[in-house]
C-alpha positions as CSV (number, residue, x, y, z in Angstrom):
1,P,-13.1,12.7,6.1
2,S,-10.2,13.3,3.8
3,N,-7.7,10.5,3.2
4,T,-4.9,12.7,4.7
5,S,-6.7,13.2,8.0
6,L,-7.5,9.5,8.2
7,L,-3.9,8.6,7.6
8,D,-2.6,11.2,10.0
9,T,-4.9,10.1,12.7
10,A,-4.1,6.4,12.2
11,L,-0.4,7.0,12.1
12,N,-0.5,9.2,15.2
13,D,-2.4,6.5,17.0
14,L,0.2,3.8,16.2
15,S,3.6,3.4,17.8
16,L,5.3,3.7,14.4
17,N,8.3,5.6,13.2
18,R,6.2,7.9,11.1
19,R,9.2,9.4,9.2
20,S,10.4,5.9,8.2
21,L,7.0,4.7,7.1
22,L,6.4,7.9,5.1
23,W,9.8,7.7,3.5
24,R,9.2,4.1,2.4
25,A,5.8,4.9,1.1
26,G,7.1,7.9,-0.7
27,A,9.9,5.9,-2.4
28,A,7.4,3.2,-3.4
29,G,5.0,5.9,-4.7
30,L,7.7,7.6,-6.7
31,G,8.6,4.3,-8.4
32,L,5.0,3.5,-9.2
33,A,4.4,7.0,-10.4
34,T,7.3,6.8,-12.8
35,M,6.0,3.5,-14.1
36,G,2.5,5.0,-14.4
37,L,3.8,8.0,-16.4
38,M,5.6,5.6,-18.7
39,A,2.5,3.4,-19.0
40,N,0.3,6.4,-19.7
41,K,2.6,7.7,-22.4
42,E,2.7,4.2,-24.1
43,A,-1.0,3.7,-23.8
44,K,-1.7,7.0,-25.4
45,A,0.9,6.4,-28.1
46,H,-0.6,3.0,-29.0
47,G,-4.3,4.2,-28.6
48,N,-5.2,0.7,-27.5
49,S,-8.8,0.7,-26.1
50,H,-8.2,-2.9,-24.9
51,D,-5.6,-1.6,-22.6
52,A,-7.8,1.2,-21.4
53,L,-10.6,-1.2,-20.5
54,I,-8.2,-3.4,-18.5
55,V,-6.8,-0.4,-16.7
56,S,-10.3,0.9,-16.0
57,A,-11.2,-2.4,-14.5
58,A,-8.0,-2.3,-12.4
59,A,-8.8,1.3,-11.2
60,T,-12.2,0.0,-10.2
61,A,-10.7,-2.9,-8.2
62,E,-8.3,-0.4,-6.5
63,A,-11.3,1.8,-5.6
64,L,-13.0,-1.2,-4.1
65,A,-9.8,-2.2,-2.2
66,T,-9.4,1.4,-0.9
67,T,-13.0,1.4,0.3
68,M,-12.5,-2.0,2.0
69,Y,-9.4,-0.9,3.9
70,Y,-10.9,2.4,4.8
71,N,-13.9,0.7,6.3
72,I,-11.7,-1.8,8.2
73,I,-9.6,1.1,9.7
74,N,-12.8,2.7,10.9
75,S,-14.3,-0.5,12.3
76,D,-14.5,-2.3,15.6
77,L,-12.0,-4.9,14.2
78,Y,-9.3,-2.2,13.9
79,A,-10.2,-0.3,17.1
80,N,-10.8,-3.2,19.4
81,G,-10.0,-6.6,17.7
82,L,-6.5,-5.5,16.8
83,S,-5.9,-2.9,19.6
84,A,-3.2,-5.2,21.2
85,N,-1.4,-5.6,17.8
86,T,-0.2,-2.3,16.4
87,N,1.7,-4.2,13.7
88,D,-1.6,-5.4,12.3
89,Q,-3.0,-1.9,12.6
90,A,0.0,-0.5,10.8
91,Y,-0.4,-3.1,8.0
92,L,-4.0,-2.0,7.5
93,V,-3.0,1.7,7.3
94,A,-0.2,0.9,4.9
95,G,-2.6,-1.3,2.8
96,F,-5.1,1.5,2.6
97,E,-2.3,3.9,1.5
98,Q,-1.0,1.5,-1.1
99,E,-4.4,0.8,-2.6
100,L,-5.1,4.5,-2.8
101,N,-1.8,5.1,-4.5
102,H,-2.6,2.4,-7.0
103,Y,-6.0,3.9,-7.6
104,N,-4.5,7.4,-8.1
105,L,-1.9,6.1,-10.5
106,L,-4.2,3.9,-12.6
107,T,-6.7,6.8,-13.0
108,T,-4.0,8.8,-14.8
109,V,-4.3,6.1,-17.5
110,A,-8.0,5.4,-17.5
111,P,-11.0,6.2,-15.3
112,P,-12.7,3.6,-13.0
113,L,-15.9,1.9,-14.1
114,A,-17.4,2.5,-10.6
115,T,-16.5,4.2,-7.4
116,K,-19.5,3.3,-5.1
117,F,-19.5,-0.1,-3.4
118,Y,-21.9,-1.8,-1.0
119,F,-21.0,-4.3,1.7
120,P,-23.5,-6.6,3.5
121,P,-25.0,-5.1,6.7
122,G,-22.8,-5.7,9.7
123,M,-19.7,-6.4,7.5
124,F,-17.6,-4.0,9.6
125,G,-19.5,-4.5,12.9
126,D,-18.3,-6.3,15.9
127,D,-16.3,-9.4,16.9
128,T,-19.0,-11.7,15.4
129,T,-18.1,-10.4,11.9
130,Y,-14.3,-10.4,12.1
131,A,-14.1,-13.7,10.2
132,T,-16.4,-12.4,7.5
133,T,-14.4,-9.2,7.1
134,I,-11.0,-11.0,6.9
135,N,-12.4,-13.7,4.5
136,T,-13.8,-10.9,2.3
137,L,-10.4,-9.1,2.3
138,V,-8.6,-12.3,1.4
139,T,-11.1,-13.0,-1.4
140,L,-10.7,-9.6,-2.8
141,E,-6.9,-9.8,-2.7
142,D,-7.2,-13.2,-4.5
143,A,-9.3,-11.7,-7.2
144,F,-6.9,-8.7,-7.6
145,I,-3.9,-11.0,-7.9
146,A,-5.7,-13.0,-10.6
147,A,-6.8,-9.9,-12.4
148,Y,-3.3,-8.4,-12.5
149,L,-1.9,-11.7,-13.7
150,I,-4.3,-11.5,-16.6
151,G,-3.2,-7.9,-17.2
152,V,0.4,-9.0,-17.4
153,R,-0.6,-11.5,-20.1
154,D,-3.1,-9.3,-22.0
155,L,-1.9,-5.7,-21.9
156,S,-0.2,-4.7,-25.1
157,T,2.6,-2.4,-23.8
158,P,5.6,-3.4,-21.8
159,A,5.2,-0.5,-19.4
160,L,1.6,-1.5,-18.6
161,K,2.7,-5.2,-18.2
162,V,5.5,-4.2,-15.7
163,L,3.1,-1.9,-13.8
164,A,0.5,-4.8,-13.6
165,A,3.2,-7.1,-12.3
166,Q,4.4,-4.6,-9.7
167,I,0.9,-4.0,-8.4
168,M,0.2,-7.8,-8.4
169,G,3.2,-8.3,-6.1
170,V,1.8,-5.7,-3.7
171,E,-1.6,-7.4,-3.7
172,A,0.1,-10.7,-2.9
173,E,1.7,-9.1,0.1
174,H,-1.7,-7.8,1.2
175,R,-3.2,-11.3,1.0
176,A,-0.3,-12.7,3.0
177,F,-0.7,-10.1,5.7
178,A,-4.5,-10.6,5.8
179,R,-3.8,-14.2,6.6
180,V,-1.3,-13.1,9.3
181,I,-4.1,-10.9,10.8
182,A,-6.5,-13.9,10.7
183,A,-3.9,-16.0,12.6
184,D,-3.5,-13.2,15.1
185,L,-7.2,-13.1,15.7
186,G,-7.2,-16.9,16.3
187,F,-8.8,-18.1,13.1
188,L,-7.5,-21.5,12.2
189,S,-8.3,-21.2,8.5
190,V,-9.1,-18.5,6.1
191,T,-11.4,-19.7,3.3
192,G,-12.4,-16.5,1.5
193,L,-16.0,-16.2,0.7
């Protein structure tokens, strides 16, 4: 299914103010797109292959994150485990949309290294796997935060450094919300994998 139909379906199923959510997402997307255009221009001007490799790795991470969120939204965890908590469902939809925006933005600078990912059997199954799913999500967000922090340090252009810092902030929010979801599901601790 296309990303648009998934988002439309998810948003229609939630008791959200769609206009407000889309306005905020659009404003954030516009800001990130502006930074991405500036970063793309600087990266091309400097011709730094080191930057291109870092951005390719980041695009790959965003492809993985998008895949993770997509699978969670289409899982029993979303449909049943969080059915009583539309705020958590809304977070997951917004997380998917943000990760997809990051991916689309980063691929204007450099291509991803991979776009196919494999998860263990049952990863998105039933209530016996919810803890594994949430711990995996937290682990991925931890890794993304660390990777973007390295990008802030190692990228050569100011625009790319700022972009990495902005995306790192969003990833930190995702990790915090994943921990909120864990608490809402009754998990006393989230350990990652």
